[in-house]
C-alpha positions in Angstrom: -6.9 14.2 -0.6 -9.4 14.3 -3.7 -10.0 17.9 -3.5 -6.0 18.7 -4.2 -5.6 16.2 -6.9 -4.4 13.0 -4.8 -5.7 9.5 -4.2 -4.8 6.4 -2.2 -4.8 2.9 -2.4 -4.3 -0.1 -0.4 -2.1 -2.9 -1.3 -2.5 -6.0 0.1 0.5 -8.2 -0.5 0.3 -11.9 0.5 4.2 -13.0 0.5 5.1 -17.3 0.3 7.7 -17.8 2.6 8.1 -14.6 4.3 11.8 -13.9 5.6 13.4 -11.1 7.4 15.2 -10.2 4.3 12.2 -9.6 2.5 10.9 -7.5 5.3 14.3 -5.4 5.2 13.7 -5.2 1.4 10.3 -3.9 2.1 11.3 -1.7 4.6 14.1 0.0 2.3 11.7 0.6 -0.6 9.0 2.3 1.9 11.7 4.4 3.2 13.0 5.7 -0.4 9.3 5.9 -2.0 7.7 9.5 -1.8 4.3 7.6 -2.2 4.3 5.2 0.6 2.3 6.4 3.5 2.3 3.6 5.9 3.9 -0.1 5.6 2.1 -2.8 8.2 3.3 -6.3 8.5 0.8 -9.1 9.5 0.9 -12.7 10.9 -2.0 -13.7 8.6 -3.2 -13.2 5.2 -2.3 -10.7 3.5 1.0 -10.4 5.3 2.0 -7.1 4.2 0.0 -4.1 3.6 0.9 -0.7 1.9 -1.0 2.4 1.5 0.1 4.6 -1.5 -0.8 8.1 -2.4 -0.7 9.0 -6.0 -1.9 11.6 -8.6 -2.7 9.2 -11.3 -3.2 5.5 -12.1 0.1 5.6 -14.0 1.8 6.7 -10.5 0.2 3.6 -8.8 0.9 1.0 -11.5 4.6 2.4 -11.7 4.8 2.0 -7.6 3.4 -1.6 -8.0 6.0 -2.6 -10.6 8.9 -1.3 -8.3 7.2 -3.3 -5.5 7.3 -6.4 -7.8 10.9 -5.5 -8.5 11.8 -5.6 -5.1 10.1 -8.7 -4.3 11.1 -10.6 -7.8 12.7 -13.5 -5.8 9.7 -14.1 -3.8 6.1 -15.6 -4.6 3.8 -13.0 -4.1 0.0 -12.0 -4.8 -1.0 -8.1 -4.7 -4.7 -6.9 -4.5 -5.1 -3.4 -5.1 -8.1 -1.5 -3.2 -8.3 2.0 -4.3 -10.0 4.4 -1.7 -12.2 7.3 -2.6 -14.2 10.1 -0.5 -12.3 9.6 2.6 -14.8 10.6 5.1 -16.6 13.7 3.8 -19.9 12.6 5.2 -18.8 11.2 8.5 -20.6 12.1 11.7 -18.0 12.3 14.3 -20.9 12.0 17.4 -23.3 9.3 15.9 -25.1 9.3 19.2 -26.5 12.9 18.8 
């Protein structure tokens, strides 16, 4: 992805008092956003994981702001993990 000018980041979101309505709002956001690649819900903390593809940090910040707007009624914390070098040096057959 970096070779074509795109980056991806994980957003670890912990939502206090997670509800079905919150889950539906996040699903709607993920379906509408062209930057969301995956959305996962967990039983533990963090209870939501979103993978975002972006060309710049500005796009990433805009998506985070959009998520905060979608979840403005909820008490949330967001942790951002930017990822780099998505496997250029992976040995697919490590036992040889």
